[in-house]
N, C-alpha and C positions, 0 to 999 in steps of 0.2 A: 504493500500500500504506500509506504514512504517513497519507494522508487517511482511509483505512478504519479504521486504528487510532485516530486522533483521534475519529472518529465513534463508535466503540465505547465509548471511555473517557468521552467527553463526553455520552453519552446519559444524562443525570441524571434521576432520578425525584424530582420536587419539589425539585430543586436538589441531590440527593445525588450525591457522587462515586461513579461506578459503572463497573465494567468486567465484562463477562460472561465469566468464566473457566469453562472446562468443569468440570462437577462431578466428572468422572472423572479429571481431571488430578492427578497426584501431586505436581506442583511448582507449582500455581497460586499466583500472587502476589496476584491481585486477587479480591476477593469483593464481593458487594453489601453495602454498609454501610447500616444502618438505625438511625435514632435510637431509643434506648430509650423516648423520650417520645412516640412515634407511636401507641403502643397504649394501650388503656384509655379510661376515660370523659373523661379530661382532654385529649383530642386538640384541638389548636388550630393554626391557621395564623397567629395574631396574633404579631407580633414580640415577642421576649423582650428586655426591657431589662436589660442587665447592665453593671456597672461593673468595669472592669479596672484593676488597679494593679500596681506592681512594687516589690519590696523586696529588700534585701540579706538573704540567708538566714542569715547569721552574726549580724548586728546588728539585723535587722528594720527598719532605716532605709529610709524610702521612697526610690525612685529615679525619675528621668525617663530614658526611653530610647525606642528605636524598635523596633517589631515589623514583620516581614514576615508578612502574613496572607493565606492562601488561603481563599476562601469568601465574603468580603465582595463581591467582584466575581467572578462565575462564570467570567469569561474570562481574568483575569490576577491575579497577586498584588498586594496593596495594602500600601504602607508607611504605618505608622500611629504617630504620636507618642503615647506613653502616659505619663501622670503619675499622681498619686494618685487621680484621680477621672475617668478617661476612660470615658464612658458610651456604649454602642452599642446599637443595636436589631438583634438577631440573629434569623435565621430558625430556628424550633425544629426544623426537619427537615433542616438542612444541617450537614455536617461542616466544621469550621474547623481549619486547620493554622497554628500560630504558631511563628515563629522569632525569636530575639533574640540579637544579637551585641553585646556590651558589653566593651570592653577590661578585662582583669584579672578577668573573670568567665567561668564555663563557658558554652559555647554552649548555649542553651536551645531545646528543640523539643518540641512536643506536638501532639496532635490531639484536639479536643473537639467535643461537641455542646452547643448552648445549652440548658442545663437550666433550665426555668422555676422550679425550686425554689432556684436559686442566683443571688441578685441581685447578688452581688459575688464577684470572683475575683482573688486576689492571686498573681501569679507571683513565685516566690522564686528569685533568682539566686545560685548558689554561687560564692564567691571562688575563683579558680584555685588548684589544689594538685595536686601529683603524685599520681596514683592515681585522681583523679576520673573517673567514667565516665558517659556519657549516651547514650541511644538517640536515633536519628534516624528516627522512623517515616515521615517523608515521602519517604525514599529508597526507591524501588520499582523492581522489575525486571519485564521481560516474563515472562508466565507460561511456566514450564517452561524458562527460560533464565537466563543470567548477564548479560544485556544490560540496561543501565540504561534505564528508561522515561523519556520526555521530561518527565513530571510531577515527576521528581526534581530538575530543574534548580534551583528556588529553594533547596532544602535543600543541594544541592551547592555552590551559590554562597555560601550562608551559611557553610558549613564552610570554604570557601576564604577568605572575609573574616575569619572567626574566627582562622585561622592568620596572616593578614597583619597584623591589628591587635595580635596578641600575638607579637612577633618572636622571643621566646625559647622559645616553646612547641614541643614535639614531640608527635606524636599517633600512637597505635596505632589503625588502622582494623580493626574486629572484625566478622566476619560470623557470624551465627547462623542455624541452619536448623531447620525443623520436622521432626518425627519421620517424616513420610511421604516424605522425600527418599531417593533411592536411594544416594547417597554424601554424607551430611551434611557431613563434615569438608571434603571437596574442594569441594563446592558453596559452602559458607559462605566458604571461603578465596577462591575464584574471584570471588565477589560482592564481597568486601572489596577484592580486587585491581582490580576494575572501578572502584571509587571512587578507589583509589590512582591509577590511570591517568588518570582524569578530572582529578584535581587536578594531577598532574605536567604533563599536556598544557596546563593552564591557567596554568602558571608557578610552581607550588609546588615548592620544593626537595625532591627525593625523600629527602634525608638527614634531613628532619624527619618522615618518615612510615614506619611499619612496618605490616605486614599480618598479621592473625591470623584463623584459622578455628576457631571453637569447636564447630562441629557442633550437636548437640542439648544440649550442656552449658549450664547457666544458662538453661533455658527459663523464660519468665515464667509459663507454665501447664503444669506437669508432666503433667497429665491433661486436655488441652483437650476441651471439650464442644461448642464451636461453631466454625464456619469462621473467625470473627473471632479466636478464641483461638489457632487454628492459625497464622493469619497474624501474630499478635503475636509468636509464637515465631520467625518468619522475619523477621529484622531486621538492620539495621546499627547499630552503636554505636561510639563513640570513647572512648579513655582517654588521659589526660594522662600522658605518659612523661617529660617534662622541662619545667621552668618556671623 
């Protein structure tokens, strides 16, 4: 069964992260992701050269740090040293997930497509402060369930490392649900609890963690028009409760 799931998820079209979730499922976690730059006259399979940099969001001072990136190697995450002018050749049709853990800064996570119109991308890290909240889009669940999918491991491990390198930090794990869920508040809380259980089983002190379920409150897209927007509303985020 595990091999069948892996085959389903890893069946990438032109390198895209893909899982075939049933169109009729009211709780589908995965949808086909398609780069917005695949359509139109400017279609290209030529690599996109893009420069990545990192800066302190408070002072704009450049930083040197390390990213964990999914998408560079289709089979496993890659650790990448990033300074002021790290240049990469990115596939224009592939989704890239980036994670950054830096002591005294908020855990950074995003998912991007390589936009040919963006030659440089600066990631801005927020200095830690109580109340800061950040989404972790790479934490995903099996369709129609509250079971963590194996592709979530890099993001979960980054969250664990973030807590370890900031020993005074306490974190609220927050679940968000889409409006098509049968019981949004319960589902969102149960998914947040699944993350909590993963961290505690990995050695994180449970006293540093709390669990919240927000249901459909704080949707990124109040009136979603695409499956991608529905899935963006169904997410895990964290908030700093002590530092």
